[in-house]
C-alpha positions in Angstrom: 31.4 -13.2 110.7 32.8 -11.8 114.0 30.6 -12.7 117.0 30.5 -10.8 120.3 31.5 -12.8 123.3 32.5 -12.3 126.8 29.1 -11.1 128.0 28.0 -12.4 131.3 25.0 -9.9 131.7 23.5 -10.5 128.3 22.7 -13.7 126.2 20.3 -14.6 123.4 18.5 -17.6 124.7 16.3 -18.5 121.6 15.2 -17.4 118.2 12.2 -18.3 116.1 9.3 -17.1 114.1 10.6 -13.5 113.9 11.6 -13.0 117.4 14.4 -13.3 119.8 14.3 -14.2 123.6 17.1 -12.6 125.7 18.4 -12.5 129.0 19.5 -8.9 130.1 20.9 -8.4 133.5 18.7 -11.3 134.8 15.6 -10.2 133.1 14.0 -11.8 130.1 13.1 -9.8 127.1 11.0 -10.9 123.9 11.3 -8.7 120.8 11.0 -8.9 117.0 14.1 -9.3 114.9 14.0 -8.9 111.2 16.9 -11.3 110.7 15.1 -14.3 112.3 13.1 -15.5 109.2 13.2 -19.2 110.3 10.2 -20.8 111.7 10.1 -23.7 114.1 7.6 -25.7 116.0 8.8 -24.4 119.5 7.2 -21.3 121.0 9.4 -18.8 122.7 8.6 -18.2 126.5 5.5 -16.1 127.1 6.7 -15.7 130.8 9.0 -12.8 130.2 9.8 -9.4 132.0 9.3 -7.3 128.8 7.7 -8.1 125.5 7.5 -5.8 122.6 4.2 -5.9 120.7 3.4 -4.6 117.4 0.2 -2.4 117.1 -2.0 -1.9 114.0 -0.1 1.0 112.7 3.0 -0.9 112.5 4.5 0.7 115.6 4.6 -1.0 118.9 5.0 -0.8 122.7 6.6 -2.7 125.5 4.5 -4.6 127.9 6.4 -5.0 131.2 6.2 -7.0 134.2 6.0 -5.5 137.6 9.4 -6.8 138.8 11.2 -5.1 135.9 12.7 -1.6 136.9 12.5 1.5 134.6 16.1 1.1 134.0 19.1 -1.0 135.3 22.9 -1.6 134.5 24.8 -4.4 133.0 28.6 -4.6 132.3 31.1 -6.4 130.1 34.8 -6.4 130.9 34.4 -4.0 133.7 32.4 -1.4 131.6 29.0 -0.5 132.8 25.9 0.2 130.4 22.6 1.8 131.1 19.8 -0.5 130.1 16.2 0.9 129.5 13.3 -0.3 127.1 12.8 2.4 124.5 10.5 2.9 121.5 11.4 1.1 118.4 12.4 -2.0 120.2 15.5 -0.5 121.6 17.2 -1.2 124.8 19.7 1.6 124.8 22.6 -0.9 123.6 23.6 -3.0 121.0 25.3 -6.0 122.6 26.7 -7.1 119.2 28.9 -4.1 118.8 31.3 -5.5 121.5 33.4 -7.0 118.6 34.1 -3.4 117.4 34.6 -2.0 120.9 37.4 -4.4 121.5 39.2 -3.6 118.0 38.9 0.2 118.6 40.1 0.0 122.2 43.2 -2.2 121.2 44.0 0.3 118.4 43.8 3.3 120.6 45.6 1.7 123.7 48.5 0.9 121.5 49.0 4.6 120.5 51.6 6.7 122.5 50.0 9.8 121.7 46.7 11.6 122.2 44.0 10.1 120.0 41.0 12.2 119.0 38.0 10.4 118.1 34.8 11.5 116.3 31.7 9.3 116.9 28.7 10.2 114.6 25.2 8.9 115.0 26.6 8.0 118.4 23.3 6.8 120.0 23.9 6.0 123.8 27.5 6.2 123.7 28.8 2.8 124.2 31.6 3.1 121.6 32.3 6.7 123.0 32.8 5.1 126.5 35.0 2.3 125.3 37.2 4.6 123.3 37.4 7.0 126.3 38.4 4.3 128.6 41.2 3.5 126.2 42.5 7.0 126.6 41.1 8.8 123.6 39.5 12.3 123.6 36.2 11.7 122.2 33.6 13.9 120.5 30.2 12.3 120.6 27.5 13.6 118.2 24.0 12.8 117.9 20.8 14.6 117.1 18.6 13.2 119.8 18.6 14.9 123.2 17.4 11.8 125.0 20.0 9.5 123.5 22.8 12.1 124.5 21.4 12.2 127.9 21.7 8.4 128.3 25.1 8.7 126.7 26.1 11.1 129.4 24.7 8.7 132.1 26.9 5.9 130.5 29.8 8.1 130.9 29.2 8.9 134.5 28.6 5.3 135.4 32.2 4.8 134.2 33.7 7.9 135.9 34.7 9.3 132.6 35.2 13.0 131.9 37.2 13.0 128.4 34.0 12.9 126.3 32.6 16.1 124.5 28.8 15.7 123.9 27.4 17.4 121.0 23.6 17.7 120.1 23.5 18.3 116.5 22.9 16.9 113.1 26.0 15.0 112.0 26.2 16.3 108.4 26.0 19.8 109.5 28.5 19.2 112.4 31.1 17.7 110.1 30.7 20.6 107.6 31.5 23.0 110.3 34.4 21.1 111.6 35.8 21.2 107.9 35.4 25.0 107.9 37.1 25.3 111.3 39.9 23.2 110.3 39.4 20.6 113.0 40.8 17.1 112.6 40.4 13.7 114.1 42.5 10.7 114.1 39.7 8.1 114.3 36.1 8.3 112.9 33.1 6.0 114.0 29.7 6.1 112.4 26.6 4.3 113.1 24.0 5.8 110.6 20.4 4.9 110.7 18.9 3.1 107.7 16.2 6.0 107.3 15.7 9.3 109.1 14.8 13.0 108.9 16.8 16.0 109.6 15.7 19.0 111.7 14.2 20.8 108.5 12.7 17.7 107.1 15.7 16.4 105.1 15.6 12.8 104.3 18.5 10.5 105.1 18.5 7.1 103.4 21.7 5.2 103.9 21.9 3.6 100.5 21.6 7.0 98.9 23.6 9.1 101.3 26.2 7.0 102.9 28.9 7.5 100.2 28.8 11.2 100.0 28.9 11.3 104.0 31.9 9.2 104.1 33.6 11.2 101.5 32.7 14.4 103.5 34.0 12.8 106.8 37.4 12.1 105.0 38.1 15.7 105.0 38.2 15.7 108.9 40.7 12.9 109.2 44.1 13.9 110.6 47.4 13.5 108.6 48.3 10.6 110.9 45.0 8.7 111.0 44.3 5.6 113.1 40.9 4.1 111.9 37.6 4.9 110.3 34.7 2.4 111.4 31.3 2.3 109.6 28.4 0.1 111.1 25.3 -0.7 109.2 21.9 -2.6 110.3 20.5 -2.2 106.8 19.9 -5.8 105.7 20.6 -5.0 102.0 24.0 -3.2 102.7 26.7 -6.0 102.4 30.0 -5.8 104.1 31.8 -5.6 100.8 29.7 -2.7 99.8 30.9 -0.6 102.8 34.5 -1.8 102.3 34.3 -0.4 98.6 33.0 2.9 100.0 36.0 3.2 102.4 38.3 2.4 99.7 37.1 4.7 97.0 36.8 7.7 99.6 39.9 6.9 101.6 42.4 5.0 99.2 45.1 4.6 101.8 45.2 2.0 104.6 43.8 -1.5 105.0 40.0 -2.3 104.9 38.5 -5.3 106.6 34.8 -5.8 106.4 32.5 -8.4 108.1 29.2 -9.4 109.4 28.5 -9.0 113.1 26.6 -11.5 115.1 25.6 -12.8 118.5 26.0 -16.4 120.0 22.8 -18.1 121.1 22.0 -20.9 123.4 20.7 -22.9 120.3 23.1 -25.4 118.6 24.6 -24.0 115.5 22.6 -20.7 115.5 24.4 -17.5 115.3 21.9 -14.3 115.1 23.3 -11.9 112.4 23.1 -8.4 113.6 24.3 -6.1 110.7 27.9 -5.6 109.3 30.8 -3.3 109.7 33.8 -2.2 107.7 36.9 -0.7 109.2 39.9 1.1 107.5 43.1 1.1 109.6 46.4 2.9 108.9 49.0 1.1 111.0 
């Protein structure tokens, strides 16, 4: 497992009974986490600035204190990120992905050439920002206008102008790039476990990820740098994603691993999904 460190504005304080207590920019958040299946006698703090509560229809809503602003900014290694409680428990950032940001920035910064990066299912653009700060020319693709707007905010916070924002279905965009003959030196993808396209198409990661990676291989340049897949689906193991990369893109070296966050509890690391990366250097 690779654990995200070097956070000063973010910390997992405690975990128990299906929930995690976090400190984010000096505010406390309590929200469900499907990985926290251990039960303890302790009760996580109820005096928090934001708590995500489930409703009867299995959705939920944030209950916030008066002192919590609508949004605020945190940073890591000088990079700024917009934080805002959103639906489905989101806060507009996945802090554990810092392990992958460091890997990608290191790979890009060592190149003595312009690196074109394609970020698919790009969410609020943390990876796009990190790659752009390393000097890459980034194409950021997401089908959600609200997520793209926050990604643009993150770019503005970091004075970045080398990101191209695309509001589109990722599969359709890649298909068009193939027809156009456009190529990328690096591809990042963070697909959802489940989703629906603009015409009601169903995306289920276990059923669709192999064909999608195979499709994306067609837009890799002749001198590729890396391909990174990230998944939050609990049943999708790191080795499975490594196998997908090895079958679809035979060349290069593949590493796969769990991603996690440290906690203030002795011996407890919070698992947060897994990643696989294919590198070519």
